[in-house]
N, C-alpha and C positions, 0 to 999 in steps of 0.2 A: 403463352408465356406470361402475359399480363395478369391472367387469372391466378396462376401459380404464385407469382410475386405478391399479388394483393393478399391472397390468403395467408401466405407465410408471414407477411407484415402484420396481419391481424393476430395471428398466433403469437408473434413476438410481443405485440402490444399487450395482450392478455397476460403473458408471462411476466412482462416488466411491471404491469400494474400492481402486482402484489408487493413490489419493493416499496410502495408508498404506504403499506398497511402498518399500523403500529402493533397490531396483534393479528395472528393467523386466525382466520375464521374457524369455528368449531369443526372438527373432523366429521361429525355426524352429518353435516350438510353436504359433504363432498359427493356422496352417491347421487343426491338429488341434483346437484349442479352438473354432474357428468351426464345425467339423463337429459337434462334441459339442453346441454350442449349438443347431444346427438340429435335431438328433435330439431334444433335450429339448423343443424347441418343439412337436414333433409329439405329445408326450404331454400329455394334459390335466392329469394329476396333477403332472407335473414341469415344467409350462410356466413356472412362476415361476423355477425354476432356469435354464431356457433364457434367459429375459429377463435374469436377473442376469448370466449368462455373456456374452450378446450385448452388453450395455452395457459390460462389461469389455473385450471384444474390439474394439469400436469405438474406445474411448479408447486401447487398447493399440496399434492400428494407427497412429492419428494421432500418438501420442506417439513411437513408434519413428521415424516419418518426421522429426519435428522434431529428435530427438536425432541422427539420422544426418546431418542437414543442418548440424550445427555446424561451426565452423571447424576444419580439421585442425590438430593441434598443431604440425606442422612449419611452419605459416605464422605462428604467433604471434610478434609482435615484428618481423616483416619489413616493409619498405616495399613497398607494393603499389600498383599503379594500377588503379582500379576505375571502371567505367562503370555508372551506375544511375539509376533514376527515383525522384524524391522522391514517396513514397506518401502523405504526409499533410502538414498544415501544419507547417513547422518552428517550433520554439520559439526565438524570438529575443528573449525578454524580458531575458536576461542573457548575459554572456560566460562560457562558450562558447555559441554557437548549437548547437542539437541537432536532428538530422533523421534520418529513416529512409529508406534506399535499398533499392529492389528491384533486385538485381544479377542480370544474365543471364550468369553465368559458371559452368560446371559444376564448377570447382575451389573455388568459394567458396559460402557460404550464400546462400540466395535473398533474405534480408533482413538488413541490418546497420544498427546504430544508431551514429551518429557524433557526436562533439563537434568543433566547429570554432571554435577560439580566434581572436579578432580577424578574424572573417569579413568580407571587404570588401563583400559583398552578401548579401542574404537570398534563397536559392533559393526559387522558387515551387513550389507543389504541382503535380505532374505533369511538371515539367521533368526533363530528362535531363542529368546532370553527369558530367564526367570528373574524378576526384579522386585525389590521392596520399594514401594512408592507412597507418596502422599498426593492426593488428587484434589482438584477443585473444578467447579463448573467453568465453562469458557468465560473469560473476563478480560477486558482491556481498558486502556485509558479512553475517556470520552471527552473530546474537545472538537471545536469546529474545524473543518477542513483538515482533519487528522486521519492518518491511516487507521481504518476501522478494523482492528485486530479481531474483534468478535465476528465481524462479517467474513473475514478471511477464514477463520476457523470453521464457520458455518459452511462456507463453500467447499472446504476440504473435508467436510463431514467428520470433524474432530469433536468428540463429545466431552472431552475433559483434558485439562492440562495439569501438570504437576512436576514433581522432581523426584529423583531417585535417592533413597536413603542409603547412606554408606553402611556396608556390612558384608560379611563373607557369603551371604546367601545369594548375592547378585552374581549370576553365572550364566553362561551359554548352555542351553539344553543340547548336550552333545549328540543325542540320538535323533534329533529332529533334522530332517533333510532340508537342504536349501533348494528351492524350486529352480528349474532350469533357466527361466528367463532372468531371475535375479543373479544367478551365477554367471550368466553370459554378460550382463551389464557390468557386474563387478570385474570380470576378467578384462573386458574392453577398457574400463576406466583404469585398471591397474597397468595395462600396457601403455596407455598414454602417460601415466605418471612415471613409469619406469623409463620410457624413452625420452621424454621431454622435460622432466622435472616439474616442479610446482611453481608456476608464475601466472601472470594475468593472461597470457596467450594460451597457455594450457587450459586454464579455467574456461575460456571461451570455447575451445575445442571440445571439452567435456560437455558443455551445454548443447552444442549443435550436433553431437554424435550420439550420446547416450541420454540426453535430456537431463543431465545433472548440473544444477546451478549452484550447488552448495559451496563451491570454491570461489565464487565471485563475491568480493567484499562489498560492504555497503557503500564505501567510497567509490568503488568502480561502478556500481549501479548508478550512483549520482552522476558520474561523468557520462555514462551512456545516456541517461535521461536528459542531461543538459544539451547533448549534441544530437538528440533524436535518433540514436542508434540502438536503443534498448531492444527493438524488434529483432535485431540480428542475433541476440543471445537466446532467442527462442527458435525452435525448429518450425519454420514457416512453410507456406505453400511453395515458395521458390525452392526450398531445400528438397521437399518431397518431389516437386516437378523435375528438378535436376537429377535426383536419384532414379526416379521412374523413367525419365527420358533417356538417361544414359544406359539403363538396363535394356530399354526397348531397342535402341540402336545397336547395342552390342549383341543382343539376342537375335535380332533380325539378320545381322551380318554373319553370325555363326550358324544360324539355322537355314539360311537361304540355300546353300549347296545340298542340303540333305532333305529338304521339304519338296517332295515331288507331288504328293497327293494333298497334303495339308498346306495351308497358307502360312508362309513364314511370318507374315504380319500378325496373324492370330497367335502364333507361338510367342512372338515378341510381346504382344499385348498381355498375354498371360504372365510372362516373366516380369514385365513391368508392374502388373498388379500385385504380384507376390512381393516384389521389391518394396513397393509403397507400403504394403501391410507390414512387412518385416521391419522396415525402418521406423514406422510409426510405433509398433509394439516395443521395440528395443529402446526407443527414445522416451518412453513413459506415457505416451498417448495423451498429451496436453490438448487444450481446446483448439489452438491453431492447427495442430497436427491432425486432429479429428476432421476438421473442416477440409484441410488440404487432401487428406487421404480419401475422404468420401468423394470429393470432386474428381480426384484422379481416377478412382474406381468407376465413377459414372462415365467419364470420358472414354476410358478403356472399354467399359461394357458397351457403350454405344458403338465404338469401333468394331467390336466383335459381332454386334447385331446389325452392322451396316446401317446405323441410324445416325441422323444428325440431331444433336441436342444443343439448343442455344445456351450461351453462357449464363444468362439471367436465370433460366430454369434450373440449370445445374446448381447455381448458388442458392436458389430457393429450396431445392430438394435437400442439399447439404445442410442448410440451416434447420429445416424441419427434422432431419435425422439427428443432428446434434442435440436439439431440444428434447427429442424423444429418448436418446441414449443417456443424456446427462442434463436433466432439466435445470439444475442449479447453476449450470454454466452461464446462463443468461445474466447472472449477477456479476460475473467477472468482467473487468475492463478489457481483458484480452479477447473475450467473445465479441464485444461491440467493435473494438478496433480492428480485429481480424476481418470480420465480415464487411465492415464499412470500407476498409481499404480495398478489398477485392471488388466491392460494388463500384467504387470510384474508378478502378482500373477498367472494369467492363464498360462502364458508361463512357469513359474517356476514349476507349478503343472504338466504340460505336460512332463517336462524333468525328474521329480523325479519319482522313482518307489518304491513302498512299499516293504520292505524286505519280503522274503518268510516266511510264518507261523510266523507273528510277535507275536502271542499269546504265543508262546513257550518261548519267552524271559521273564525274571523276571521283576517285577515292576520297580526296580531301573534302569535296562537297558532300558526299554521302556521310562521311564521318561527322562533319559539322552539323548536318541535318539530324543525325542520330543523337548527337549531344544536345542539340536544342530541344528535340522531342523529349529526351530524358529529363532535362531541366524543367520543361513545362509540366511534365508529369509529376515531378517532385514538388513543384509549387502547388499543383492541384491537390496532392496528398496533404501538404502542410495545411492549406486552408480548409480542405474538406474534412480533415480529422481534427482541426483546431477546437471545435466545440467539445468533442469527447475528451481530448487531452486536457483542455482548460478546466472542464468540470470534474474530471476524474483525478487529475494530478495537480491542479492549481498552477500550472506553468506551461509555457510554449517555447520551443527552441526555434529561433530564427535561422540558426545555422543548419538545421536539419536537411534542407534541400541540397545545399552545397556539400555537406559532409557525406550524405548518402550517395550523391553523384560520384564522389571520389572513391568511396570504400565499398559500395555494394557490388560493382563489377568484379573487383579483386576478390571480395569475400565469396561471392556466389560462383564465380568461374574458376577460382583457384583453391581457396581455403577449404570450402566444404567438400568439393569432389575429391581433392587430394586426401583429406582426412578420412572420408568414408572408404575410398578405395584402399588407403593405407591400412585401415583396420580390417578390411576384407582379405587382404593379402597376408596370410599368416602361415605358420608352419614352414614348409620348404621355401615359400616365397616371402618370408618375413623380412629378408634383406631389402627387397624392393618396397615392401610395405612401410618399413621404417624410413626409407628415403622419402617416400611420399608424406609420411607424418611430419618429418622435419621440414619439408617444403610447405606444408599447411601451417606449421607453427611459425615459420619465418614470415609467411604472408600475413598471418594474424598480427605479428609484431609490427609489421609495417602499417597495417590498418590502425592499430592502437596508437601508434605515434601520431597519426593524423587526428585521431579522436582526442588524444591528450592535448595536442596543440590547439585544437578548436575549443576545447573546454576551458583552456586557460585564457582565451580572449575575453576582453571586457564586454559585458552585455551580450554574452552568448545566448542567454535565454531571458525571458521576461516572466516574472511572477504574476499570476492572476489573483486579484483580491477576491474575497468572499462576496459573491453576487447576491443581491436581494432577489426575491421571487419575481419582482416586476421586470428585472433586467435579464432573466433567463432566456426569453425569446431572442434577445439581442445576441446572446452567445451562439445561436445557431445560424446567424446571418453570414458569417464567413464562409460557410459551406456553399453559398451561392456561386462562388467562383468555380467550384468543381461541378455543380449541377447544371448551371445555365451555359448555353453555348456562347462563344466569343461574339461580342457586339450586341448581346441581348440587353435591353434596357434594365437597369438596376443591378447589373452584374458587378459593377465597381463598388456597389454598396458593401460588398464583402470586405474591402480594405478599410472602409470607414468603421464597420463593426469590429474588425480586428483591432484597429487603433483604440476604439472605445473600450474594448475588453482590457487592453494593456494599461491604458491610462486611468481607468476607473479606480477610485479610492473610496472606501466606505466613509460615510459622514462622521466627522469627529464630534465629540460632545460639545454642547453650546458653551460659549465663554462663561466662566464662573462655575461650571460643572465638571465633574470628574467621573470617568468610567472605570469601575473596579472589576477586574476579571480574575477570579481565583481559579487557576488552571488545575485540571486533574492530572497530577503527576505521581499518583500512588502514595506511598508512605514518604512524604516529603512536602515541600512547599514551594510554590512559585505564583506570584501575583503580578499582574500588569495593570498599571494605573495610567490612563490617558486623559489629558486635558485637550482643549481645542487645538493646541499647537505643539505639545510636548508629550513624551512617553517616559515613564519610570517603570523599571522592572525590579521587583523585590524578591530575591532568591530565584534560583534556577532549577530546583528539584534535584533528585538523586542521580548518582551514577551507578553503574552496574558492573559486576565482575566480568561480564562479557566484553567490556570496553565501551559500550554505549552509554548514553545519558539522556535525560529528559530535556536538556538544553537543545540538543539537535533534534530529538524526536517530537517534542511538544512546543517548547517556548519559541524557537525560531520559526517553525511553520505557522504558529498562531499569529506572530507579529507580521509575517509576510502576507498572511491571509487578510490582515487588516491594513495593508499598505504601509506598514512601518518598516523603514530601512535603516533607521538610526535610533538608538536608545540614548536619550539625553542624560539619564542618570541610572546607573545600575547599582543597586544596594544589595549586598550579601550580608544577611543578618549575622552569621558566624560561619566557622569553617567546617562544620559537620557535613558529611557527604550528602545527607538527604536535603540539605539546603544549598550547598555550593557545588554539588556534583556536576552540574551542567554549565558552570561558568566558562570553562575553556571553549566549549562549542559556541556559546553565545558571543564571546569576544572574538572568536575566529570568523564567525559567519556575518556579524553585523557590526556597524560602526557604533562605538560607545563613547559618549562625551566625557563622562566621569564615572569612576568606579569607587564606591565606598564600601567598607567592610568592617564588621565588628572584630574580626581577627585577621591576621595576615593570611593571604591566600597563595597557594602554589601556582600562580598564573603569571605569564609574562605580559603584564600590563601595569601601568601606573595605578597605585592604590592610595586611597586616603582613608584614615580611620574615621569611623562614626563617632561623633561627640555631641553630647547634649547641648542644645542651644543652636546648632546649625539650622539655618532657615533659608527658604527661598520662596518665591511666588511665581507661578505660571498661570497666565490667562485668568487671573483673579482667584486662583486656588492656592492656598497657603500650605506649605510643607514645613514641619518642625520636627527635628530629631530630639527625642526625650531621654534617650539612654543609649550607651553608657555615659556616665558623668565622672571622668577622672578615675583614679584608683586602678587596681589591677583586676579588671573584669575579664574572665575567661570562660570558655565553654558556653553552655546554654545561657548562663546569666550575663554573658558578654554580648548577647544579641542586640542588634540595632533595633530600637523601638521608634517607629515613625508615626507621627500624627499628620493626617491630611484633613484640611478644613475647607469646605465650600460654604462660605458664609458662616452661620452658626452650626452647621451640620459637620460632624467630625467622624473620621474613620481612623482606627488604630491598628497598625501592624505590629505584632508582638514577638515574632520569631519563636524561640524556644525558651524564653525567660521562665525562671522558676520562682519559688517563694521569696528568695533573698532579693532578687531584682524587683519583684512586685512590691516588696516592703520599701525599698529605696524610692520607688516612684511615688508611693503613697506618702512617705515622709517628706518628699520634696514638694508635694502639693501641685504637681503638674498634670495630674489626671483629672479629666472632666468627663461628663456624660457624653457618650458617643452614639451615633446611629448604627455603626457597623464595627465589629471587632473580629480579628482573626484569633481564635482561641489559642492561647499559648501552648506550645509543646504538644500539639496534636491531641489535646484533651487528656494529658497525663495527670495523675494524682499529685505530681510534684509541682503543679501549677494551678492557676485559677483559684487562688485563695478567696475565702468568703468576703473579706474586706475589699479586695481588688475587684471582684465581680460587682459588689454593691456600689462601688464608686463609679463604675462605668455605666451601669444600667442600660445596656445596648438593646436596640430593637431587633437587630439581626446579629447572629454569631455564626461564623463559618469555621468548621474543622476540616483540615486537609489531612486525610489518612488514606491508607491503602485498604482495599477490600479484604476482609478477613485477615488483617495483619496479625502477626504473631504476638504483639504486645497487648492486643485487645483494646486498642484505642479507637475512639474516645471512651473513657470510663463512664459507666452509667451514672454514677453519683456526681461526676463533674458536669455531665450534660444536664442533669436535673438542677444543679446549682445555677447554671446559666438560665435555665427555663424559669426557675422561681424568681429570678431577677427581671423577668419580662422579655427575655430574648427568645426568638425563634431560631433554634439551632439547626443548621444545615451541614451536611457532610458531603465532600466531594466523592467519597467512596460510593455513595448511593445516588447523588445528583449529577455527577460529572462536573464539568466546568460550570461555575456559578458566576453570574455577572450582575452587577448593580450599576445604576446611574444615580449619583449623589449630586443633588442640586440644592442651592440655598432655600428654595421654596418647597420642594417636594420631599426632602430627606433622602434616605437610601431606598430606591425603588428596585425591586427584583425584576430584571429584564430577561434573563435567560438561565435555564438549567438544562444543559445539553443532554443528559441522559433521560430527561423527561420530555423536553420539547422536540428533540430530534430522534426520539425512540422509533425503532423499527422492530418487526416481530422477532428478529433473531437476537435482539439485545436482551440481556438479563434484566 
């Protein structure tokens, strides 16, 4: 068993090692690497190296195919007619509707993800549609500790994103049949919707029966993450085990009277295996489902062959099988968390010993012992998985053990079995099936009441700040509590490491210096300025028609990753949605000392107008508002213009001011040479006049724009104007988040470009 585990770990190490590569090695080297891996596998001493190289080669091959399948650059922005099959349930909770198409066109990627604004109908899963679209290569925001959208698209093998063009040509291909599996999943989902209505409990039942999570809102996902119950929304090993185990017992009971020559247990094992496969296929075959199904089949296969297989070997074989079937799954957090959780359970079971003659204890004592064992197990899972959750999601839920102790028994013993059996009982038995569905729905509502109450408690979770490389080993020390036996020296170090993770805060800039981070928010603007003791946020980026905004998606996660829980001053340059779109989320999620705005904002918070002459000093850094100065300044020219000075080194935030406001600033004589400037109005030709640029003479100029934005910003002649003035122009569309440290002695020093410094091979 140890050999199998060791080799599987080396395969995983090789597969994971490619995640550190900034570029994928040339494909021509892959056959040579595979041949070397085979030779190393033939050597007993170097077999570990062969396993490592084999794991790397498997992921290398799969990753190369996905990257080669991306949209050709020549097709970006062109109007195209595509015909494709809807491969999963479309997300129709908001406008736009989102769907994934499998396209059978050799010139286009095999899978594309589309947004459809004002869609007249909701396409069904498995249907074939003809759509007029505009496509782009996979692209997402690039910020520290931010959800890597490009990585998610890569794991999903999506080679292009885009949107549907409105027109009469968009229609379902009526003569294209819907495959039987998609039709079955759609029928089961429709039955749940018809019987139970559309609410949070029904969305959970959809997720655990047919693997459809499209009805779970982002706010609900946040509550599940805060309480450590997100794993319940995925079809886990427990779900597969309950389904297969129930089918095994039922088949054994029914087959026993009729099996004279054959073994009733063998018949039951075959039925249980078929149930596990059927449930996995209907649910969408996600990574945890693959692992659980493979382990169930191995256990049932061993029972049929009258063989005993140790749990560790089962886990190792399942791991290797998943890597072979879907190599890119090793990139997913669900892969790591799923296998790590099962490994902790297996390790914990080996360490524990049942008490002698447990039947002699009374019911109360047995119940108390069971509760204590479950509580200890939940605690081990919390600390054992803490490194992965902290590094993957940037937070840890302290309430997870207690909440799971309360809801998991109800969910696994009542909700899931009742839902699955309710869907199975159809036709003449639909009355009984509907009753079971209602029971499952009511039990999930009870569970959600507990989850909501826990999520509302103060300090239900702790945010983990962005860790430097030197502290990454410390992040793994909490797992000692799950790995080491009780009483082992150093085991309590796990609690010290967990406290260190929660309490750690990244170092602030030195006194007299200011850290300037221009966030990547697409076609908009958001900047964070931090001194040694204070934080200022200038603009919050855009909002979207879908209801989301970069305040919640980018600004708040960035601040929490840097240990910021309070914004001392929030400045919104003006009311345009690309600058003020995220203000509601920022005010809701974080404490704000004072809110200043160039125009009145539709937000329920005290506001003060920006006025020229407003000034304050934080930790030796001076802040001065230069504009607007009286008068009726509105729109772009009403933007707050803020100067930040560290000694004689100055930074200028300009918002969207245009020629008129630039002229006012020049006439007022308040402009001086700066080290760093945010180029006005995203590099539009209505701004950055020659006199304005010549007066500032910056060394660094940053433009905040969206990749391939429809306005073509920044304009090339505007960029050249800044470059002729001596500035090095950088664009968040190509550099991602851009960070500077401005000090009196060193000026504006570039410290980070996220799309460059944190690049991985799947990034554009």
